KOLLOVEX-532736 format. One record per residue (C-alpha): x, y, z; residue in three letters. Coordinates in Angstrom, 3 decimals, decimal comma. Layout:
BEGIN
X	Y	Z	ALA
...
END
This chain:
BEGIN
10,263	-92,962	-39,110	MET
13,997	-92,785	-37,866	ARG
16,420	-90,547	-40,190	VAL
20,153	-91,091	-40,507	ASP
22,699	-89,108	-42,006	LEU
25,780	-90,482	-42,566	LYS
29,009	-88,294	-43,811	GLY
27,051	-85,572	-45,805	ILE
29,336	-83,394	-47,757	HIS
28,029	-80,410	-49,831	LYS
30,255	-77,429	-51,649	THR
29,463	-74,604	-53,425	PHE
32,610	-73,313	-55,098	GLY
34,767	-72,723	-52,254	ALA
32,341	-72,963	-49,504	VAL
31,968	-76,079	-47,869	HIS
28,381	-75,890	-46,490	ALA
28,136	-79,317	-44,902	ASN
31,325	-80,671	-44,031	ASP
30,990	-84,540	-43,019	GLY
27,689	-84,253	-40,916	ILE
26,748	-87,259	-39,045	ASP
23,344	-87,077	-37,347	LEU
20,688	-90,051	-36,424	ALA
17,080	-88,609	-35,582	VAL
14,832	-91,139	-33,766	PRO
11,432	-92,001	-34,874	ALA
8,797	-90,260	-32,456	GLY
11,226	-87,092	-31,969	CYS
11,278	-83,565	-32,354	ILE
14,708	-82,705	-33,435	GLN
15,816	-79,218	-33,240	GLY
18,638	-77,800	-35,766	ILE
20,316	-74,854	-34,517	LEU
23,124	-72,712	-35,946	GLY
24,228	-69,113	-37,248	GLU
23,319	-67,833	-40,589	ASN
25,361	-69,679	-43,052	GLY
26,312	-72,652	-40,750	ALA
24,748	-75,178	-43,121	GLY
21,299	-76,105	-41,651	LYS
19,065	-75,185	-44,632	SER
21,544	-77,127	-47,283	THR
21,388	-80,131	-44,876	LEU
17,539	-80,076	-44,718	MET
17,592	-79,251	-48,493	LYS
19,573	-82,595	-49,016	ILE
17,335	-84,603	-46,990	LEU
14,108	-83,289	-48,884	SER
15,565	-83,535	-52,337	GLY
15,606	-80,117	-53,331	TYR
19,634	-80,513	-53,502	GLN
22,115	-83,661	-53,624	GLN
25,128	-84,206	-51,510	ALA
28,474	-84,319	-52,963	ASP
29,219	-87,667	-50,889	ARG
27,441	-89,146	-47,909	GLY
24,208	-91,434	-47,744	GLU
20,324	-91,163	-46,172	ILE
18,986	-94,061	-44,446	LEU
15,177	-93,999	-43,621	LEU
14,345	-96,575	-41,203	ASP
17,708	-98,038	-41,573	GLU
17,367	-98,308	-45,388	VAL
19,629	-96,380	-47,851	ARG
17,239	-93,776	-49,391	ALA
17,919	-92,065	-52,999	GLU
16,489	-88,901	-52,804	ILE
17,080	-86,810	-56,075	ARG
14,402	-84,806	-56,101	SER
11,470	-83,318	-53,945	PRO
9,401	-85,968	-55,675	TYR
11,410	-88,848	-54,562	ASP
11,255	-87,001	-51,231	ALA
7,428	-86,686	-51,186	SER
7,237	-90,302	-52,272	ARG
9,392	-91,432	-49,224	LEU
7,656	-89,416	-46,937	GLY
9,577	-86,515	-46,527	VAL
8,224	-83,022	-46,457	GLY
9,909	-79,324	-46,133	MET
8,394	-76,184	-45,081	LEU
10,851	-73,537	-46,384	HIS
11,601	-70,118	-44,805	GLN
10,440	-68,524	-48,040	ASP
7,491	-70,476	-49,173	PRO
7,520	-72,258	-52,402	LEU
4,394	-71,421	-54,201	ASP
2,691	-70,060	-57,405	VAL
1,443	-66,460	-56,400	PRO
-0,538	-66,117	-59,647	PRO
-2,378	-69,073	-58,880	MET
-5,456	-69,352	-56,130	ARG
-4,957	-70,802	-52,601	VAL
-6,829	-74,015	-53,710	LEU
-4,739	-74,903	-56,514	GLU
-1,496	-74,430	-54,480	ASN
-2,807	-76,508	-52,076	PHE
-3,461	-79,406	-54,925	LEU
0,175	-79,208	-56,045	VAL
2,002	-82,500	-55,391	GLY
-1,357	-84,388	-54,809	GLN
-1,242	-87,798	-56,622	PRO
-4,122	-88,788	-58,527	GLY
-6,179	-88,356	-61,664	SER
-5,707	-85,437	-64,088	LEU
-8,872	-83,818	-62,576	PHE
-8,168	-83,524	-59,112	PRO
-11,044	-83,785	-56,696	ARG
-11,419	-79,856	-55,717	ARG
-14,329	-80,278	-53,533	ALA
-12,738	-82,704	-51,356	ALA
-9,560	-80,579	-51,440	ALA
-11,457	-77,465	-50,619	ARG
-13,127	-79,222	-47,083	ARG
-9,617	-80,629	-46,220	ALA
-7,888	-77,060	-46,498	LEU
-10,591	-75,665	-44,509	LEU
-10,623	-78,143	-41,730	GLU
-7,078	-78,300	-41,411	LEU
-7,032	-74,306	-41,310	ALA
-9,314	-74,438	-38,736	ALA
-7,461	-76,406	-36,563	GLN
-4,616	-73,845	-36,607	PHE
-6,780	-71,093	-36,209	GLY
-5,737	-69,866	-39,549	PHE
-7,966	-67,792	-42,117	THR
-7,325	-68,440	-45,370	ILE
-9,615	-67,907	-48,720	ASP
-9,364	-71,031	-50,835	PRO
-10,192	-68,644	-53,926	GLU
-7,895	-66,067	-53,174	ALA
-4,852	-65,694	-54,994	TYR
-1,470	-66,490	-53,265	VAL
-0,002	-63,020	-54,467	GLU
-2,444	-61,283	-52,002	THR
-1,576	-62,891	-49,254	LEU
0,902	-61,916	-46,629	THR
4,362	-64,167	-46,428	VAL
2,941	-65,465	-43,071	GLY
0,108	-66,483	-44,703	GLU
1,728	-68,157	-47,602	ARG
3,711	-70,105	-45,039	GLN
0,453	-71,146	-43,424	GLN
-0,708	-72,557	-46,824	LEU
2,445	-74,579	-47,250	GLU
2,322	-76,174	-43,768	LEU
-1,439	-77,010	-44,468	LEU
-0,059	-78,744	-47,834	ARG
2,393	-81,000	-46,534	LEU
0,240	-82,233	-43,544	LEU
-2,449	-83,167	-46,331	TRP
0,441	-84,820	-48,287	LEU
0,861	-87,153	-45,122	GLY
4,550	-86,345	-44,399	ALA
5,951	-88,836	-42,106	ARG
9,427	-86,835	-41,920	ILE
8,342	-83,196	-41,586	LEU
10,939	-80,522	-41,860	ILE
10,254	-76,833	-40,660	LEU
12,428	-74,073	-41,412	ASP
12,049	-71,026	-39,230	GLU
8,448	-71,883	-39,349	PRO
7,158	-69,356	-36,909	THR
7,969	-66,078	-38,542	THR
4,775	-65,213	-39,900	GLY
2,203	-66,614	-37,309	ILE
0,944	-65,096	-34,131	SER
1,680	-66,556	-30,631	ALA
-1,997	-68,367	-30,508	LEU
-1,227	-69,924	-33,896	GLN
2,382	-70,976	-32,832	LYS
0,883	-72,854	-29,466	GLU
-1,671	-74,630	-32,091	LYS
1,063	-75,693	-34,330	LEU
3,631	-76,907	-31,477	PHE
0,531	-78,893	-30,016	ALA
0,129	-80,316	-33,597	THR
3,893	-81,331	-33,938	LEU
3,750	-82,786	-30,574	ARG
0,839	-84,987	-31,691	ARG
2,450	-86,116	-34,852	LEU
5,506	-87,034	-32,830	CYS
3,047	-89,373	-30,713	GLU
1,901	-91,077	-33,912	GLN
5,552	-92,130	-34,542	GLY
6,295	-89,412	-37,173	LYS
9,344	-87,274	-37,015	THR
9,795	-83,587	-36,891	VAL
13,030	-81,339	-37,963	ILE
12,722	-78,146	-36,489	PHE
15,180	-75,575	-37,833	VAL
15,088	-72,333	-35,713	SER
17,413	-69,461	-34,703	HIS
14,818	-68,955	-31,506	LYS
16,310	-70,834	-28,675	LEU
13,318	-70,497	-26,451	ASP
11,402	-72,255	-29,189	GLU
13,869	-74,999	-29,554	VAL
14,088	-75,139	-26,118	GLU
10,201	-75,597	-25,341	GLY
9,493	-77,712	-27,825	LEU
12,441	-79,968	-29,221	CYS
13,212	-83,179	-27,240	HIS
16,927	-83,067	-28,418	ARG
19,120	-80,594	-30,211	VAL
21,990	-80,565	-32,785	ALA
24,293	-77,487	-33,373	VAL
25,783	-76,725	-36,468	LEU
28,714	-74,288	-37,076	GLN
30,554	-73,239	-40,453	ARG
29,092	-76,524	-42,009	GLY
30,008	-79,178	-39,169	ARG
28,186	-80,650	-36,188	LEU
30,004	-79,218	-33,288	VAL
27,722	-80,545	-30,728	GLY
24,221	-82,016	-29,449	GLU
21,698	-81,591	-26,524	ALA
19,096	-82,786	-24,550	VAL
16,647	-81,414	-21,754	PRO
17,172	-79,846	-19,721	PRO
19,257	-77,344	-21,832	TYR
21,477	-74,713	-20,972	SER
20,932	-71,630	-23,135	THR
24,410	-70,187	-22,411	GLU
25,890	-73,606	-23,586	ARG
23,731	-73,726	-26,498	LEU
24,789	-70,147	-27,443	VAL
28,486	-70,751	-27,007	GLU
28,170	-73,804	-29,405	MET
26,584	-71,746	-32,018	MET
28,914	-68,732	-31,595	PHE
31,770	-69,984	-29,925	GLY
31,252	-67,362	-27,382	LYS
28,607	-65,784	-25,050	ALA
26,464	-62,897	-26,771	VAL
23,988	-60,666	-25,058	SER
21,477	-58,132	-26,645	LEU
23,030	-55,549	-24,417	GLY
20,980	-52,352	-23,344	ARG
18,121	-50,452	-25,068	ARG
19,584	-47,397	-26,754	GLU
17,516	-44,531	-27,057	SER
18,792	-41,235	-29,182	LEU
17,898	-37,863	-29,253	GLU
14,944	-37,096	-31,833	MET
15,287	-34,275	-34,602	GLY
12,309	-32,923	-36,577	PRO
9,375	-34,772	-37,926	PRO
10,567	-37,315	-41,170	ALA
6,956	-38,339	-41,569	LEU
3,690	-36,950	-40,738	GLU
0,309	-38,703	-41,264	LEU
-2,835	-36,717	-40,525	LYS
-6,350	-38,732	-40,255	ASP
-4,888	-41,240	-43,068	VAL
-7,360	-44,001	-44,167	GLU
-6,110	-47,171	-45,912	LEU
-8,227	-49,763	-47,859	GLU
-7,912	-53,066	-49,347	ASP
-10,389	-55,648	-50,645	ARG
-10,262	-57,188	-47,021	ARG
-10,234	-54,497	-44,556	MET
-10,012	-50,469	-43,925	VAL
-6,978	-49,261	-41,933	VAL
-7,076	-46,275	-39,708	GLY
-7,641	-43,394	-39,239	PRO
-4,057	-42,968	-38,209	VAL
-2,221	-39,582	-37,145	SER
1,254	-39,606	-36,327	LEU
4,694	-38,051	-36,356	GLN
7,909	-39,983	-36,727	VAL
11,002	-38,082	-35,787	HIS
14,627	-38,164	-37,291	ALA
16,228	-40,512	-35,274	GLY
13,425	-42,420	-33,971	GLU
12,385	-46,029	-34,341	VAL
8,757	-47,041	-34,588	ILE
7,832	-50,681	-34,184	GLY
4,512	-52,390	-35,709	LEU
3,022	-55,294	-33,859	ALA
0,161	-57,397	-34,743	GLY
-1,154	-60,690	-36,299	MET
-0,383	-61,100	-39,846	GLU
-3,031	-59,507	-42,030	GLY
-3,982	-57,037	-39,291	SER
-3,110	-53,929	-41,507	GLY
0,316	-53,096	-40,654	GLN
1,677	-53,941	-44,022	GLN
-0,603	-51,641	-46,019	LEU
0,221	-49,235	-43,362	PHE
4,068	-49,685	-44,354	LEU
3,466	-49,561	-48,047	ARG
1,356	-46,569	-47,819	ALA
4,031	-44,865	-46,246	CYS
6,464	-46,153	-49,302	ALA
4,079	-44,703	-51,850	GLY
2,907	-47,981	-52,858	LEU
-0,766	-47,740	-51,775	VAL
-2,710	-44,450	-51,957	ARG
-4,555	-43,385	-49,054	PRO
-8,388	-42,858	-49,152	VAL
-8,554	-40,177	-47,177	HIS
-6,257	-37,954	-45,076	GLY
-2,567	-36,005	-45,767	ARG
0,862	-37,651	-45,504	MET
4,103	-35,132	-45,295	ARG
7,694	-36,352	-45,559	VAL
10,392	-33,832	-44,678	GLY
7,587	-31,024	-44,502	GLY
6,605	-31,881	-48,322	LEU
3,315	-33,115	-48,871	ASP
3,111	-36,553	-50,742	LEU
-0,378	-37,527	-50,184	THR
-1,188	-39,797	-53,299	GLY
2,293	-39,553	-54,918	ARG
4,121	-42,935	-56,280	GLY
6,995	-45,074	-54,978	TYR
9,442	-43,355	-57,216	HIS
8,554	-39,952	-55,792	THR
9,090	-41,352	-52,058	HIS
12,524	-42,722	-53,136	MET
13,495	-39,491	-54,470	ARG
12,895	-37,884	-51,150	HIS
14,928	-40,255	-49,229	GLY
12,456	-43,036	-48,352	ILE
13,769	-46,879	-48,612	ALA
11,318	-49,824	-48,519	TYR
12,490	-53,373	-47,788	LEU
9,987	-56,032	-48,251	PRO
9,741	-59,212	-46,139	ALA
9,581	-61,448	-49,710	ALA
13,223	-61,172	-50,270	ARG
13,522	-63,023	-53,777	LEU
10,239	-62,014	-54,746	GLU
10,124	-58,360	-54,338	GLU
13,625	-57,039	-52,793	GLY
16,309	-59,274	-54,784	LEU
16,637	-60,286	-58,509	ILE
17,087	-63,985	-58,708	ALA
19,953	-64,684	-61,352	GLY
21,822	-61,512	-60,351	LEU
24,931	-61,585	-58,377	THR
25,613	-59,352	-55,451	LEU
27,954	-57,245	-57,561	ALA
25,301	-56,753	-60,227	GLU
22,669	-55,522	-57,439	HIS
25,069	-52,950	-55,944	PHE
25,783	-51,878	-59,635	ALA
21,700	-51,460	-60,056	LEU
21,157	-49,548	-56,622	THR
24,603	-47,242	-57,116	GLY
24,800	-43,970	-58,457	ASP
25,727	-44,839	-61,965	ALA
28,474	-43,251	-63,909	LYS
28,408	-43,188	-67,863	GLY
26,604	-45,815	-69,680	VAL
28,825	-48,805	-69,477	PHE
29,180	-50,577	-66,117	ILE
32,684	-50,228	-64,496	ASP
32,924	-54,023	-63,240	ARG
36,106	-53,359	-61,180	GLU
34,508	-50,366	-59,434	ARG
31,431	-52,476	-58,721	VAL
33,293	-55,373	-57,601	ASN
35,520	-53,007	-54,916	THR
32,110	-51,866	-53,931	LEU
30,817	-55,172	-53,607	GLY
33,574	-56,112	-51,632	LEU
33,058	-53,374	-49,305	GLY
29,569	-53,823	-48,530	ARG
30,063	-57,515	-48,151	ILE
32,461	-56,951	-45,632	ALA
30,461	-54,377	-43,928	ASP
27,436	-56,470	-43,318	TYR
29,241	-59,451	-42,902	ASN
27,414	-61,140	-45,837	ILE
28,906	-64,873	-46,567	ARG
29,546	-64,699	-50,261	GLY
31,639	-62,902	-52,884	THR
30,689	-60,267	-55,388	PRO
30,139	-62,705	-58,011	LEU
27,603	-64,881	-55,903	SER
24,084	-65,065	-57,172	PRO
21,640	-63,824	-54,521	VAL
19,358	-67,117	-54,695	GLU
22,490	-69,369	-53,591	ALA
22,862	-67,469	-50,373	LEU
21,242	-68,775	-47,479	SER
18,378	-66,847	-45,912	GLY
19,961	-65,012	-43,461	GLY
22,883	-63,733	-45,933	ASN
19,895	-62,722	-48,483	GLN
18,431	-60,158	-45,607	GLN
22,044	-58,979	-44,881	ARG
22,332	-58,362	-48,639	ALA
19,180	-56,406	-48,856	LEU
20,118	-54,175	-45,940	LEU
23,485	-53,822	-47,625	ALA
21,357	-52,293	-50,686	LEU
20,349	-49,170	-48,755	LEU
21,690	-45,756	-50,109	LYS
23,862	-43,942	-47,949	PRO
21,590	-40,886	-47,323	SER
18,319	-41,531	-46,344	LEU
15,095	-39,726	-44,179	SER
12,998	-42,638	-43,557	LEU
13,481	-46,316	-43,801	ILE
10,544	-48,758	-43,696	LEU
11,091	-52,403	-43,350	MET
9,080	-55,737	-43,098	GLU
10,342	-58,208	-40,748	HIS
14,109	-56,890	-41,101	PRO
15,412	-59,887	-38,857	THR
13,480	-62,381	-40,038	ARG
15,553	-65,811	-40,059	GLY
18,711	-64,205	-38,446	LEU
20,363	-65,860	-35,585	ASP
20,673	-63,836	-32,319	ILE
24,295	-62,600	-33,263	GLU
23,355	-61,418	-36,746	SER
20,322	-59,394	-35,242	VAL
22,530	-57,490	-32,827	ILE
24,724	-56,504	-35,640	TYR
22,007	-55,437	-37,898	ILE
20,850	-53,353	-35,522	TRP
23,680	-51,982	-34,575	SER
23,876	-50,614	-38,256	LYS
20,332	-49,543	-38,306	LEU
20,912	-47,559	-35,104	LYS
23,866	-45,851	-36,998	GLU
21,400	-44,620	-39,798	ARG
19,354	-43,314	-36,604	CYS
22,367	-41,363	-35,258	ARG
22,702	-40,172	-39,056	GLN
19,014	-38,927	-38,418	LYS
17,056	-41,231	-40,238	ALA
13,976	-42,612	-38,856	ALA
13,114	-46,216	-39,013	ILE
9,326	-47,861	-39,262	VAL
9,447	-51,715	-39,066	PHE
7,165	-54,682	-38,814	ILE
8,419	-57,892	-36,648	SER
6,682	-60,903	-35,327	SER
9,081	-60,971	-32,733	ASP
7,681	-58,874	-29,753	LEU
10,808	-59,100	-27,734	GLU
12,658	-57,239	-30,794	GLU
9,869	-54,591	-31,022	ILE
10,282	-54,098	-27,167	LEU
14,109	-53,982	-27,485	HIS
14,601	-51,851	-30,294	TYR
11,553	-49,471	-30,778	SER
11,274	-45,948	-29,252	ASP
7,128	-46,161	-29,549	ARG
5,121	-48,976	-30,735	ILE
1,745	-49,013	-32,809	LEU
-0,490	-52,189	-32,261	VAL
-2,772	-53,447	-35,462	PHE
-5,750	-55,696	-34,573	PHE
-8,228	-55,947	-37,879	GLY
-7,611	-52,476	-39,200	GLY
-7,650	-50,711	-35,907	ARG
-4,414	-48,811	-35,121	VAL
-3,560	-47,824	-31,525	SER
-2,062	-44,675	-30,029	LEU
1,776	-44,787	-29,955	PRO
2,856	-46,739	-26,915	LEU
6,139	-46,124	-25,241	PRO
8,337	-49,195	-25,532	ALA
10,047	-48,691	-22,110	GLU
6,760	-48,606	-20,354	ALA
5,287	-51,744	-22,263	THR
5,921	-55,385	-21,813	ASN
5,177	-58,359	-23,866	VAL
1,952	-59,605	-21,864	ASP
0,221	-56,176	-22,764	GLN
1,224	-56,404	-26,436	LEU
-0,402	-60,004	-26,867	GLY
-3,387	-58,745	-25,251	GLN
-3,557	-56,048	-27,645	LEU
-2,820	-58,006	-30,544	ILE
-5,422	-60,575	-29,607	GLY
-7,864	-57,879	-29,120	GLY
-7,972	-57,255	-25,672	LYS
-7,826	-54,019	-23,661	GLY
-8,384	-51,576	-26,743	TRP
-10,346	-48,972	-24,430	GLU
-7,181	-47,762	-22,965	ALA
-4,834	-47,315	-26,168	VAL
-7,544	-46,397	-28,865	ALA
END
């Protein structure tokens, strides 16, 4: 199905998110959409999928004007979108979420839907229990569920917003193969990503947005340098790896074992030193999230001891860990990290040092302006957090960190960020390391783990490797370990 976007305008207050965008996407094509965070990519796709309405402009599907005023209208016309943050109902089961939006009678055919879910999951190599509650899934597993639901709905235009964040390299290969098959069937795929290698390897054509405007288009063979220059107006480089002098242990684990309903993790013995960065690698659901939450006091070990700054905090709760200088940043930004409906200023007020009974609005706004400038957030102190782009929500989450911390625990700290934002965020995190904070983080981007970590732990089905020096490790070695091979050398 062909898509034509003509003269699309969308403003949010003083921000012109889409400024007269004209874009034609042929049928049977994988169209890449590139742009820095806040460039207007997600806004444009939300307009096409009915989650937002343009102020001006029109949408044509197969050269016929389409009135898309809601996601229902979009679904009826064959348009489906996989969002960067999955739109699901966490208190409901996987199968019930899979059935959302399916046409039919009041009583859906659950057995048929279950079979379809399992068959689709098998095609992608996903492991999803239809009877599990969505709130027990990782962010990556929730993305997988939403993708399967859209495919079952029969979308002829499939929009994917940063779809590879929570899936393994093997699952990504299978996803890309499926997208190519869909295009061979005449369907249209619009692939929004900040990962240049994925766009270059998958897409038949690429459109680049910058500050709400379409600034250029490209077709293979692509020039990475040219795409980066179109995105940012300049060349961007990751720069050299940086290792800092280590201090005393900030976190000490001795024979720690963890357990949930799916697996046992460990035992793990580890010292994390002040100024050190530890990267956690593994497929989603391999135990790294459980491990990180245990370090934050959100999960209690079933065995072993845990010391923070020399103090034994084994079995102590999250608030105790916070009081001892530990911060935890979850992957689910709006569900766990931020509060929808509150402004940036109100978030800074909640996480700041309160003085008196009443909030000093002027002081909070001044603080907000400083944090917004410091973390380059595209918004104002009065911006509701849900109105920010995904990348700016991530920046806001990092801006909420208290000034003095001994240990920072992060799930996917640069998820959905463009390369310039990744470099900027890690420069701020390395400043924390110079102030003797230790960092432990999860990432599905192996290049990020190798570039920014001092040591790496690999997780596979609850097993945890010995710490690997990042400088002496490469992507191929990590990929083998993540897939369960070569463990005799690192266990």
